[in-house]
C-alpha positions in Angstrom: -8.7 26.3 13.1 -7.2 26.5 16.5 -7.4 23.3 18.6 -9.6 23.6 21.8 -7.5 23.4 24.9 -7.8 19.9 26.4 -8.3 19.2 30.1 -5.6 17.7 32.3 -3.0 17.7 29.6 -0.2 18.0 32.2 -1.4 15.1 34.2 -1.8 13.0 31.0 1.7 13.8 29.9 3.0 12.8 33.3 1.3 9.5 32.9 3.3 8.9 29.7 6.5 10.4 31.0 8.6 7.3 30.0 8.0 8.2 26.4 9.0 11.8 26.7 12.5 11.6 27.9 14.4 10.6 24.8 17.8 10.9 26.5 17.2 7.4 27.9 17.3 6.0 24.4 15.7 2.7 23.4 18.2 0.2 22.2 21.6 1.6 21.4 23.1 1.3 17.9 19.8 1.6 16.0 19.2 4.3 13.4 17.1 7.2 14.5 14.2 8.6 12.3 12.7 12.0 13.2 9.2 13.3 12.5 8.6 17.0 13.0 4.9 17.7 13.6 3.6 14.3 14.7 0.0 15.3 15.2 -2.0 12.6 16.9 0.6 10.0 16.2 -0.9 7.7 13.7 2.0 7.9 11.2 4.7 7.4 13.9 2.9 4.5 15.4 2.5 2.8 12.0 6.1 3.4 11.2 7.3 2.1 14.5 5.3 -1.1 14.0 6.6 -1.5 10.4 10.2 -0.9 11.4 10.7 -2.3 14.9 14.5 -2.1 14.5 14.5 1.7 14.0 14.2 4.2 16.8 11.7 7.0 16.2 11.5 10.5 17.8 8.4 12.5 17.2 8.6 16.3 17.7 5.5 18.5 18.3 5.4 21.9 20.1 1.7 21.8 21.0 1.3 19.8 24.3 -2.5 19.3 23.7 -1.6 17.5 20.4 1.4 15.5 21.4 -0.3 14.0 24.5 -2.7 12.1 22.2 0.2 10.6 20.3 2.0 9.7 23.5 -1.1 7.9 24.9 -1.5 6.1 21.6 2.1 4.8 21.7 1.7 3.8 25.4 -1.5 1.9 24.6 0.3 0.0 21.8 3.3 -0.8 24.0 5.7 0.5 21.5 9.3 0.5 22.8 10.9 2.3 19.8 9.2 5.7 20.0 10.0 8.7 22.1 8.7 12.3 22.0 10.0 15.8 22.3 7.8 18.8 23.0 9.8 21.5 21.3 10.0 24.1 18.5 11.9 22.8 15.5 14.2 25.9 15.7 15.7 24.4 18.9 16.5 20.9 17.6 20.3 21.6 17.8 19.9 21.8 21.6 18.7 18.2 21.7 20.6 16.3 19.1 24.3 16.0 18.4 25.7 16.4 14.9 25.1 13.6 12.4 22.7 11.6 14.5 19.5 11.5 12.5 19.2 9.0 9.6 15.9 10.2 8.2 13.5 13.1 8.7 9.7 13.2 7.9 7.7 16.4 7.3 4.1 15.4 6.9 1.6 18.1 6.0 3.5 20.9 7.7 1.8 24.2 8.1 2.2 26.0 4.7 2.2 29.5 6.2 0.5 30.9 3.1 1.3 34.6 3.5 4.7 35.7 2.1 5.7 37.4 5.4 5.2 34.1 7.1 7.4 32.0 4.9 10.3 32.0 7.3 8.1 29.8 9.5 8.0 27.1 6.9 9.8 24.0 7.9 11.6 23.9 4.6 12.8 27.5 4.8 16.6 27.8 4.6 16.8 28.6 8.3 15.4 25.2 9.2 17.4 23.4 6.5 20.6 24.7 8.1 19.5 23.2 11.4 18.6 19.9 9.7 22.0 19.7 8.0 23.7 19.8 11.4 21.7 16.9 12.9 21.3 14.7 9.8 23.9 12.1 8.8 25.5 12.7 5.4 23.3 11.0 2.9 20.2 11.2 5.1 16.8 11.7 3.4 14.0 14.1 4.1 10.6 12.9 3.1 8.0 15.6 2.6 4.2 15.2 1.9 1.8 18.1 1.6 -1.5 19.0 0.0 -0.3 22.6 -0.7 1.2 23.1 -4.2 2.7 26.5 -3.3 4.4 25.1 -0.3 5.7 22.1 -2.3 7.1 24.3 -5.1 8.7 26.5 -2.4 10.2 23.5 -0.8 11.7 22.1 -4.0 13.5 25.4 -4.6 14.6 25.7 -1.0 16.1 22.2 -0.9 18.0 22.6 -4.2 19.3 26.0 -3.2 20.6 24.8 0.1 22.7 21.8 -0.4 20.1 19.1 -0.9 19.4 16.9 -4.0 15.8 16.0 -4.9 15.9 12.3 -5.4 12.2 11.7 -6.2 9.2 14.0 -6.5 5.6 13.8 -7.7 2.6 16.1 -7.9 0.3 13.1 -7.4 1.5 10.6 -5.0 -1.4 8.2 -5.4 -0.9 8.0 -9.1 2.8 7.4 -8.9 5.2 4.5 -8.2 6.1 6.1 -4.9 2.8 5.2 -3.3 4.0 1.6 -2.8 4.8 1.3 0.9 3.4 4.7 1.8 2.3 5.2 5.4 -0.7 7.5 5.7 -1.2 10.3 8.3 -4.6 11.3 9.7 -4.8 14.3 7.4 -3.7 12.3 4.4 -6.6 9.8 4.8 -9.1 12.7 4.7 -7.4 14.3 1.7 -7.4 11.0 -0.2 -11.1 10.5 0.5 -11.7 13.9 -1.0 -9.5 13.2 -4.0 -7.1 16.0 -3.1 -3.7 15.4 -4.8 -0.8 14.7 -2.5 2.6 16.2 -3.3 5.6 14.2 -2.3 9.4 14.4 -2.5 12.6 12.9 -1.1 15.5 15.3 -0.6 18.9 13.9 0.1 21.5 15.8 2.3 24.7 15.7 0.3 
């Protein structure tokens, strides 16, 4: 379902502009964790609170969505979160090689039709981009409610230079649930007893 366009998005983003320009980075020397598709920002806010010594960058290409995340970060006075309004295909324009220590893909659009698969954030085209900006040994954490997308992702990772470190078809009945940070979508799925698929892929 398409999101209804929000009023005054431009003005609201301007009011949070200090969180948008990630070039003026937080505290130097910290590791940088990247989330692609941050939604309303609940995950990134919880992560930033849990790991105050890590810098987080949340990427979202829909301004009407990211503005809500930016306002949430501002209201919580979080100093270790920045935002980028951008398509993930353009990440190389914004990050130098080997800069990102971890990457989160939470409930990405599964693009169900076969002719749309090249839009999937775990398609080889995206993985080649990630390999350039990730540090060697960096991890990609993926969560989804879509089994087809999950199976596709497992094959894509293993075929493109990544090793699957952990994976499960039922996160909430696995050992990996310990320490898990939920997203907005995830909370709804858990309430509906929808299984959550989870994996960690390591860039070799």
